[in-house]
DSSP file (Angstrom, degrees, kcal/mol; ACC not computed):
  #  RESIDUE AA STRUCTURE BP1 BP2  ACC     N-H-->O    O-->H-N    N-H-->O    O-->H-N    TCO  KAPPA ALPHA  PHI   PSI    X-CA   Y-CA   Z-CA
    1    1 A L              0   0    0      0, 0.0     2,-0.3     0, 0.0     0, 0.0   0.000 360.0 360.0 360.0 126.1    0.0    0.0    0.0
    2    2 A S        -     0   0    0      0, 0.0     2,-0.5     0, 0.0     0, 0.0  -0.716 360.0-133.7-103.4 156.3    1.5    3.3   -1.0
    3    3 A T        -     0   0    0     -2,-0.3     2,-0.3     2,-0.0     0, 0.0  -0.900  19.3-122.8-109.9 133.6    0.8    6.7    0.5
    4    4 A F        -     0   0    0     -2,-0.5     2,-0.6     1,-0.0     0, 0.0  -0.581  20.6-155.1 -74.0 131.0    0.1    9.8   -1.5
    5    5 A V        -     0   0    0     -2,-0.3    -1,-0.0     0, 0.0    -2,-0.0  -0.941  17.8-130.0-109.5 114.5    2.5   12.6   -0.8
    6    6 A F        -     0   0    0     -2,-0.6     3,-0.0     1,-0.1     2,-0.0  -0.428  30.7-112.2 -65.3 130.7    1.0   16.0   -1.7
    7    7 A P        -     0   0    0      0, 0.0     2,-0.6     0, 0.0    -1,-0.1  -0.314  23.3-115.2 -68.0 146.0    3.4   18.0   -3.8
    8    8 A D        +     0   0    0      1,-0.1     3,-0.2     3,-0.0     0, 0.0  -0.707  33.9 177.5 -78.4 119.1    5.0   21.1   -2.5
    9    9 A S    >   +     0   0    0     -2,-0.6     3,-1.4     1,-0.2    -1,-0.1   0.189  44.3 112.3-108.3  16.5    3.7   24.0   -4.5
   10   10 A S  T 3  S+     0   0    0      1,-0.3    64,-0.3    63,-0.1    -1,-0.2   0.792  90.8  26.6 -64.0 -29.1    5.5   26.8   -2.7
   11   11 A N  T 3  S+     0   0    0     -3,-0.2    -1,-0.3    61,-0.1     2,-0.3  -0.033 104.5 104.3-121.3  31.5    7.8   27.7   -5.6
   12   12 A K  S <  S-     0   0    0     -3,-1.4     2,-0.5    59,-0.5    59,-0.1  -0.735  70.4-114.9-114.0 159.5    5.6   26.5   -8.5
   13   13 A T        -     0   0    0     32,-0.4    35,-2.6    -2,-0.3    36,-1.3  -0.821  36.6-175.3 -94.2 130.6    3.5   28.2  -11.1
   14   14 A T  E     -aB  49  69A   0     55,-3.4    55,-2.8    -2,-0.5     2,-0.4  -0.975  17.4-154.8-129.8 138.8   -0.2   27.5  -10.8
   15   15 A I  E     -aB  50  68A   0     34,-2.4    36,-3.1    -2,-0.4     2,-0.5  -0.932  11.7-164.1-107.1 136.3   -3.2   28.4  -12.9
   16   16 A T  E     -aB  51  67A   0     51,-2.1    51,-2.9    -2,-0.4     2,-0.6  -0.989   1.9-164.1-122.2 126.7   -6.6   28.5  -11.2
   17   17 A I  E     -aB  52  66A   0     34,-3.3    36,-3.0    -2,-0.5     2,-0.4  -0.942   4.4-168.0-112.2 113.9   -9.8   28.5  -13.3
   18   18 A E  E     +aB  53  65A   0     47,-2.6    47,-2.2    -2,-0.6     2,-0.3  -0.844  15.5 172.3 -96.5 134.3  -13.0   29.6  -11.5
   19   19 A F  E     -aB  54  64A   0     34,-2.3    36,-2.8    -2,-0.4     2,-0.3  -0.999  38.0-109.7-146.8 145.4  -16.2   28.9  -13.3
   20   20 A C  E     -a   55   0A   0     43,-2.8     3,-0.2    -2,-0.3    36,-0.2  -0.549  25.0-164.5 -69.0 128.9  -19.9   29.1  -12.6
   21   21 A D    >   +     0   0    0     34,-4.2     3,-0.6    -2,-0.3    35,-0.2   0.232  63.2  99.0-102.1  12.3  -21.2   25.6  -12.5
   22   22 A R  T 3  S+     0   0    0     33,-0.4     2,-0.9     1,-0.3    -1,-0.2   0.911  90.9  38.4 -68.9 -41.6  -24.9   26.4  -12.8
   23   23 A S  T 3> S-     0   0    0     -3,-0.2     4,-1.3     1,-0.2     3,-0.4  -0.692  87.8-172.8-104.6  77.8  -25.0   25.6  -16.5
   24   24 A R  H <>  +     0   0    0     -2,-0.9     4,-2.0    -3,-0.6     5,-0.4   0.779  68.6  49.5 -43.6 -52.5  -22.7   22.7  -16.1
   25   25 A L  H  > S+     0   0    0      3,-0.2     4,-2.0     1,-0.2     5,-0.3   0.927 109.6  46.9 -63.4 -49.3  -22.0   21.7  -19.7
   26   26 A C  H  > S+     0   0    0     -3,-0.4     4,-1.8     1,-0.2    -1,-0.2   0.964 122.7  29.3 -60.3 -58.6  -21.0   25.0  -21.2
   27   27 A R  H  X S+     0   0    0     -4,-1.3     4,-2.7     2,-0.2    -1,-0.2   0.848 118.7  54.9 -78.1 -33.5  -18.6   26.3  -18.6
   28   28 A L  H  X S+     0   0    0     -4,-2.0     4,-2.5    -5,-0.4     5,-0.2   0.945 111.5  45.3 -62.8 -46.8  -17.3   22.9  -17.4
   29   29 A H  H  X S+     0   0    0     -4,-2.0     4,-2.3    -5,-0.4    -2,-0.2   0.906 113.8  49.5 -63.5 -40.7  -16.4   21.9  -20.9
   30   30 A R  H  X S+     0   0    0     -4,-1.8     4,-2.6    -5,-0.3     5,-0.2   0.923 111.5  49.3 -63.8 -43.6  -14.8   25.3  -21.6
   31   31 A A  H  X S+     0   0    0     -4,-2.7     4,-2.4     1,-0.2    -2,-0.2   0.917 113.9  44.6 -62.6 -44.4  -12.8   25.1  -18.3
   32   32 A T  H  X S+     0   0    0     -4,-2.5     4,-2.4     2,-0.2    -1,-0.2   0.860 112.6  52.3 -71.0 -33.5  -11.5   21.5  -19.0
   33   33 A W  H  X S+     0   0    0     -4,-2.3     4,-2.5    -5,-0.2    -2,-0.2   0.940 112.3  44.8 -64.8 -46.9  -10.7   22.4  -22.6
   34   34 A I  H  X S+     0   0    0     -4,-2.6     4,-2.6     2,-0.2     5,-0.2   0.904 111.8  53.8 -63.4 -40.9   -8.6   25.5  -21.5
   35   35 A Q  H  X S+     0   0    0     -4,-2.4     4,-2.1    -5,-0.2    -2,-0.2   0.935 110.9  45.9 -57.4 -47.8   -7.0   23.3  -18.8
   36   36 A T  H  X S+     0   0    0     -4,-2.4     4,-2.1     1,-0.2    -2,-0.2   0.929 112.7  49.4 -62.2 -47.1   -5.9   20.7  -21.4
   37   37 A E  H  X S+     0   0    0     -4,-2.5     4,-2.2     1,-0.2    -1,-0.2   0.893 111.6  48.6 -62.0 -40.7   -4.7   23.3  -23.9
   38   38 A L  H  X S+     0   0    0     -4,-2.6     4,-2.7     2,-0.2    -1,-0.2   0.876 109.4  53.2 -68.5 -35.9   -2.6   25.1  -21.2
   39   39 A C  H  < S+     0   0    0     -4,-2.1    -2,-0.2    -5,-0.2    -1,-0.2   0.892 113.0  44.4 -62.6 -39.3   -1.1   21.8  -20.0
   40   40 A L  H  < S+     0   0    0     -4,-2.1    -2,-0.2    -5,-0.2    -1,-0.2   0.863 118.3  42.5 -73.8 -36.1   -0.1   21.0  -23.6
   41   41 A T  H  < S+     0   0    0     -4,-2.2    -2,-0.2     1,-0.2    -3,-0.2   0.863 126.9  29.1 -78.7 -37.7    1.3   24.5  -24.3
   42   42 A F  S  <>S-     0   0    0     -4,-2.7     5,-0.7    -5,-0.2    -1,-0.2  -0.615  81.8-174.7-125.1  70.2    3.1   25.0  -20.9
   43   43 A P  T > 5 -     0   0    0      0, 0.0     3,-2.0     0, 0.0     4,-0.3  -0.203  41.1 -42.8 -64.8 159.1    4.1   21.5  -19.7
   44   44 A S  T 3 5S+     0   0    0      1,-0.3     4,-0.1     2,-0.2    -5,-0.0  -0.315 125.4  32.4 -54.9 137.1    5.7   21.2  -16.2
   45   45 A P  T 3 5S+     0   0    0      0, 0.0   -32,-0.4     0, 0.0    -1,-0.3  -0.978 117.1  58.5 -92.9   2.5    7.8   22.8  -14.9
   46   46 A A  T < 5S+     0   0    0     -3,-2.0     2,-0.5     1,-0.3    -2,-0.2   0.955 128.3  14.1 -57.1 -50.8    6.4   26.0  -16.7
   47   47 A I  S   <S-     0   0    0     -5,-0.7    -1,-0.3    -4,-0.3   -33,-0.2  -0.989  71.0-171.3-122.9 120.7    3.0   25.4  -15.1
   48   48 A E        -     0   0    0    -35,-2.6     2,-0.3    -2,-0.5   -34,-0.2   0.859  68.1  -0.2 -80.1 -37.4    3.0   22.9  -12.2
   49   49 A S  E     -a   14   0A   0    -36,-1.3   -34,-2.4   -40,-0.1     2,-0.5  -0.998  50.6-151.3-153.8 153.6   -0.7   22.6  -11.8
   50   50 A I  E     -a   15   0A   0     -2,-0.3     2,-0.4   -36,-0.2   -34,-0.2  -0.983  21.6-159.4-127.7 118.0   -4.0   23.8  -13.1
   51   51 A I  E     -a   16   0A   0    -36,-3.1   -34,-3.3    -2,-0.5     2,-0.5  -0.824   4.4-153.1-104.1 132.2   -6.9   23.9  -10.6
   52   52 A L  E     -a   17   0A   0     -2,-0.4   -34,-0.2   -36,-0.2   -36,-0.0  -0.904   9.4-171.3-102.8 130.4  -10.5   23.9  -11.6
   53   53 A I  E     -a   18   0A   0    -36,-3.0   -34,-2.3    -2,-0.5     2,-0.3  -0.894   7.4-158.4-124.1 100.7  -12.9   25.5   -9.1
   54   54 A P  E     -a   19   0A   0      0, 0.0     2,-0.4     0, 0.0   -34,-0.2  -0.615  13.8-169.8 -77.4 135.8  -16.6   25.1   -9.9
   55   55 A L  E     +a   20   0A   0    -36,-2.8   -34,-4.2    -2,-0.3   -33,-0.4  -0.950  22.3 169.2-126.5 144.3  -18.9   27.7   -8.2
   56   56 A N        +     0   0    0     -2,-0.4     2,-0.1   -36,-0.2     5,-0.1   0.205  36.0 121.7-142.1  21.8  -22.6   27.8   -7.9
   57   57 A A  S >  S-     0   0    0      1,-0.1     3,-1.3     3,-0.0     4,-0.2  -0.448  73.1-110.1 -80.1 159.3  -23.5   30.6   -5.4
   58   58 A D  G >  S+     0   0    0      1,-0.3     3,-1.4     2,-0.2    -1,-0.1   0.897 117.9  53.9 -55.6 -42.6  -25.7   33.5   -6.4
   59   59 A E  G 3  S+     0   0    0      1,-0.3    -1,-0.3     3,-0.0    -2,-0.0   0.617 108.2  50.1 -72.6 -10.8  -22.8   35.9   -6.3
   60   60 A T  G X  S+     0   0    0     -3,-1.3     3,-2.1     3,-0.1    -1,-0.3   0.260  76.5 139.8-108.4  11.7  -20.7   33.8   -8.6
   61   61 A A  T <  S+     0   0    0     -3,-1.4    -5,-0.1     1,-0.3    -3,-0.1  -0.334  77.6   6.7 -58.0 129.3  -23.3   33.4  -11.3
   62   62 A G  T 3  S+     0   0    0      1,-0.2    -1,-0.3    -2,-0.1     2,-0.1   0.469  93.2 153.9  79.7   2.2  -21.8   33.6  -14.8
   63   63 A R    <   +     0   0    0     -3,-2.1   -43,-2.8    22,-0.1    -1,-0.2  -0.384  14.7 162.0 -70.9 138.7  -18.2   33.7  -13.4
   64   64 A F  E     +B   19   0A   0    -45,-0.2    21,-2.5    -2,-0.1     2,-0.4  -0.724  15.5 160.0-152.3 101.5  -15.3   32.5  -15.5
   65   65 A R  E     -BC  18  84A   0    -47,-2.2   -47,-2.6    19,-0.2     2,-0.5  -0.952  26.4-154.4-128.5 145.6  -11.9   33.8  -14.3
   66   66 A V  E     -BC  17  83A   0     17,-2.3    16,-3.2    -2,-0.4    17,-1.5  -0.983  16.2-169.6-121.2 124.4   -8.4   32.6  -14.9
   67   67 A W  E     -BC  16  81A   0    -51,-2.9   -51,-2.1    -2,-0.5     2,-0.5  -0.851  10.2-153.0-115.0 147.7   -5.7   33.3  -12.3
   68   68 A L  E     +BC  15  80A   0     12,-2.6    12,-3.1    -2,-0.3     2,-0.4  -0.988  13.5 177.3-121.1 125.5   -1.9   32.9  -12.4
   69   69 A S  E     -B   14   0A   0    -55,-2.8   -55,-3.4    -2,-0.5     2,-0.4  -0.996  10.7-176.9-123.0 130.4    0.1   32.4   -9.2
   70   70 A H    >   -     0   0    0     -2,-0.4     3,-1.8     8,-0.2   -57,-0.2  -0.982  42.3 -27.2-136.3 147.6    3.8   31.9   -9.5
   71   71 A G  G >  S-     0   0    0     -2,-0.4     3,-0.8     1,-0.3   -59,-0.5  -0.288 124.6 -13.7  60.8-137.1    6.7   31.2   -7.2
   72   72 A A  G 3  S+     0   0    0      1,-0.2    -1,-0.3   -61,-0.2   -61,-0.1   0.440 120.4  86.3 -76.9   1.4    6.4   32.3   -3.7
   73   73 A D  G <   +     0   0    0     -3,-1.8    -1,-0.2     5,-0.1     5,-0.2   0.264  57.7 137.8 -86.5  12.4    3.4   34.5   -4.7
   74   74 A L    <   +     0   0    0     -3,-0.8     2,-0.1   -64,-0.3     3,-0.1  -0.258  35.0  70.7 -61.5 145.9    0.9   31.7   -4.3
   75   75 A G  S >> S-     0   0    0      1,-0.1     3,-1.8     2,-0.1     4,-1.0  -0.196  91.0 -89.6 120.0 147.7   -2.4   32.6   -2.7
   76   76 A A  T 34 S+     0   0    0      1,-0.3     3,-0.5     2,-0.2    -1,-0.1   0.829 122.2  59.0 -57.9 -35.0   -5.4   34.7   -3.8
   77   77 A E  T 34 S+     0   0    0      1,-0.2    -1,-0.3    -3,-0.1    -2,-0.1   0.696 116.4  33.8 -70.4 -16.3   -3.9   37.9   -2.4
   78   78 A R  T <4 S+     0   0    0     -3,-1.8    -8,-0.2    -5,-0.2    -1,-0.2   0.387  92.7 112.6-116.3  -1.4   -0.8   37.5   -4.7
   79   79 A A     <  -     0   0    0     -4,-1.0     2,-0.5    -3,-0.5   -10,-0.2  -0.403  61.0-134.0 -74.4 151.8   -2.5   35.9   -7.7
   80   80 A E  E     -C   68   0A   0    -12,-3.1   -12,-2.6    -2,-0.1     2,-0.5  -0.926  15.3-126.5-110.8 128.5   -2.7   37.8  -11.0
   81   81 A L  E     +C   67   0A   0     -2,-0.5   -14,-0.2   -14,-0.2     3,-0.1  -0.609  28.7 175.2 -76.5 119.6   -6.0   37.9  -12.9
   82   82 A M  E     +     0   0A   0    -16,-3.2     2,-0.3    -2,-0.5   -15,-0.2   0.746  68.3   4.9 -94.1 -29.7   -5.4   36.7  -16.5
   83   83 A W  E     -C   66   0A   0    -17,-1.5   -17,-2.3     9,-0.0     2,-0.4  -0.967  51.4-175.9-157.7 138.8   -9.0   36.8  -17.6
   84   84 A D  E  >  -C   65   0A   0     -2,-0.3     4,-2.7   -19,-0.2     5,-0.3  -0.944  16.9-153.0-135.9 114.3  -12.4   37.7  -16.2
   85   85 A R  H  >>S+     0   0    0    -21,-2.5     5,-1.5    -2,-0.4     4,-1.1   0.855  94.7  51.3 -54.7 -39.1  -15.4   37.0  -18.4
   86   86 A K  H  45S+     0   0    0      1,-0.2    -1,-0.2     2,-0.2   -21,-0.1   0.898 116.9  36.1 -71.3 -40.6  -17.5   39.8  -16.9
   87   87 A T  H  45S+     0   0    0     -3,-0.2    -2,-0.2     1,-0.2    -1,-0.2   0.781 119.7  48.6 -83.6 -25.8  -14.9   42.6  -17.3
   88   88 A E  H  <5S-     0   0    0     -4,-2.7    -2,-0.2     2,-0.2    -1,-0.2   0.589 110.1-119.8 -88.7 -11.5  -13.6   41.3  -20.7
   89   89 A G  T  <5S+     0   0    0     -4,-1.1     2,-0.3    -5,-0.3    -3,-0.2   0.715  76.4   0.5  83.5  20.5  -17.1   40.9  -22.1
   90   90 A G  S   <S-     0   0    0     -5,-1.5    -2,-0.2    -6,-0.3    -6,-0.1  -0.946  97.2 -42.3 158.1-175.7  -16.9   37.2  -22.9
   91   91 A F        -     0   0    0     -2,-0.3     2,-0.1     1,-0.1   -26,-0.0  -0.425  68.5 -94.0 -77.2 155.8  -14.9   34.0  -22.7
   92   92 A P        -     0   0    0      0, 0.0     2,-0.5     0, 0.0    -1,-0.1  -0.420  24.5-124.9 -73.9 143.1  -11.2   34.1  -23.7
   93   93 A E     >  -     0   0    0      1,-0.1     4,-2.3    -2,-0.1     3,-0.3  -0.742  27.3-130.1 -73.2 132.8   -9.9   33.4  -27.1
   94   94 A L  H  > S+     0   0    0     -2,-0.5     4,-2.9     1,-0.2     5,-0.2   0.885 105.9  56.6 -57.0 -40.5   -7.4   30.6  -26.3
   95   95 A K  H  > S+     0   0    0      1,-0.2     4,-2.1     2,-0.2    -1,-0.2   0.922 109.3  45.3 -56.3 -47.3   -4.7   32.5  -28.4
   96   96 A T  H  > S+     0   0    0     -3,-0.3     4,-2.3     2,-0.2    -1,-0.2   0.912 113.3  49.2 -65.5 -44.3   -5.1   35.6  -26.3
   97   97 A L  H  X S+     0   0    0     -4,-2.3     4,-2.4     1,-0.2     5,-0.2   0.924 111.0  49.8 -62.6 -45.2   -5.1   33.7  -23.0
   98   98 A K  H  X S+     0   0    0     -4,-2.9     4,-3.0    -5,-0.2    -1,-0.2   0.902 110.5  50.9 -60.1 -41.6   -2.0   31.7  -23.9
   99   99 A Q  H  X S+     0   0    0     -4,-2.1     4,-2.5    -5,-0.2    -1,-0.2   0.916 110.0  49.1 -63.8 -43.2   -0.2   35.0  -24.9
  100  100 A R  H  X S+     0   0    0     -4,-2.3     4,-0.8     2,-0.2    -2,-0.2   0.919 115.4  43.3 -62.5 -43.8   -1.0   36.7  -21.6
  101  101 A I  H >X S+     0   0    0     -4,-2.4     4,-2.2     1,-0.2     3,-1.0   0.934 113.3  51.6 -68.0 -45.6    0.2   33.7  -19.6
  102  102 A R  H 3X S+     0   0    0     -4,-3.0     4,-2.5     1,-0.3     7,-0.2   0.908 104.3  57.5 -56.3 -43.9    3.3   33.2  -21.8
  103  103 A D  H 3< S+     0   0    0     -4,-2.5    -1,-0.3     1,-0.2    -2,-0.2   0.753 113.0  41.3 -61.5 -23.9    4.2   36.9  -21.4
  104  104 A K  H << S+     0   0    0     -3,-1.0    -1,-0.2    -4,-0.8    -2,-0.2   0.827 129.6  21.7 -90.2 -36.9    4.3   36.3  -17.6
  105  105 A I  H  < S+     0   0    0     -4,-2.2    -3,-0.2     1,-0.2    -2,-0.2   0.748 137.8  15.0-109.1 -27.3    6.0   33.0  -17.2
  106  106 A Q    ><  +     0   0    0     -4,-2.5     3,-2.3    -5,-0.4    -1,-0.2  -0.470  63.5 174.1-145.8  68.1    8.0   32.3  -20.4
  107  107 A P  T 3  S+     0   0    0      0, 0.0    -4,-0.1     0, 0.0    -1,-0.1   0.739  80.4  48.8 -55.1 -27.9    8.3   35.7  -22.3
  108  108 A G  T 3  S+     0   0    0     -6,-0.1     2,-0.2     2,-0.1    -5,-0.1   0.529  84.3 116.1 -88.8  -5.3   10.7   34.2  -25.0
  109  109 A K    <   -     0   0    0     -3,-2.3     2,-0.4    -7,-0.2    -3,-0.1  -0.426  61.8-134.1 -71.6 132.7    8.6   31.2  -25.8
  110  110 A S        -     0   0    0     -2,-0.2     3,-0.1     1,-0.1    -1,-0.1  -0.692  10.8-163.7 -82.0 136.5    7.1   30.9  -29.3
  111  111 A L    >   -     0   0    0     -2,-0.4     3,-2.1     1,-0.3     5,-0.1   0.195  25.9-147.5-102.9  14.7    3.5   29.9  -29.4
  112  112 A G  G >  S+     0   0    0      1,-0.3     3,-2.1     2,-0.2     4,-0.5  -0.340  78.2   7.0  59.6-126.2    3.7   28.9  -33.1
  113  113 A H  G >  S+     0   0    0      1,-0.3     3,-0.6     2,-0.2    -1,-0.3   0.724 125.3  66.8 -63.6 -21.1    0.3   29.6  -34.8
  114  114 A S  G <  S+     0   0    0     -3,-2.1    -1,-0.3     1,-0.2    -2,-0.2   0.609  97.6  55.0 -75.4 -10.0   -1.0   31.3  -31.7
  115  115 A D  G <  S+     0   0    0     -3,-2.1    -1,-0.2     2,-0.1    -2,-0.2   0.609  84.8 101.9 -93.9 -13.9    1.6   34.1  -32.2
  116  116 A K  S <  S-     0   0    0     -3,-0.6     2,-0.1    -4,-0.5    -3,-0.0  -0.470  80.6-110.8 -72.9 140.7    0.5   34.9  -35.7
  117  117 A K        -     0   0    0     -2,-0.2     2,-0.2     1,-0.1    -1,-0.1  -0.434  30.0-115.7 -70.5 141.8   -1.7   38.0  -36.1
  118  118 A S              0   0    0      1,-0.1    -1,-0.1    -2,-0.1     0, 0.0  -0.535 360.0 360.0 -74.8 143.4   -5.3   37.5  -37.0
  119  119 A E              0   0    0     -2,-0.2    -1,-0.1     0, 0.0    -2,-0.0   0.404 360.0 360.0-110.2 360.0   -6.3   38.9  -40.3
C-alpha cells in the first residue's frame, strides 16, 4: 500500500480557473478544454498545476476567471488575474489567454500559430 504525498507548490506556477457551475455543460467543458490546452502548451515545470474551481453561489453566477500564481506568490492575495469573463465581455480566445500567460511565465517562448496575427 502506498501513501500519496501531496506535492510542495510553494515555488511552483499554478493556474486557477474559477467557473460558474450552474450551466454545467457549457462552462465545465470550456474550463476543462482550456486546462488541457494550457497543459499542452506549458508543460511542467512551466506550469506545475491547473486547478478547476466550480462555483454555484448567487454571487458567482456567470463567473469565468483565470488566475496565475507563480513562485512564492501563491495565494489569492498575490495571484494575477489573466481573464475575467465579466470585465472582458466574454470568454477568452485561447490564443489571447496563452499569450497573456506566456508573457508572464516564459516571455521568450514561441506559441507557433498562436503568435500569428489574426487577419
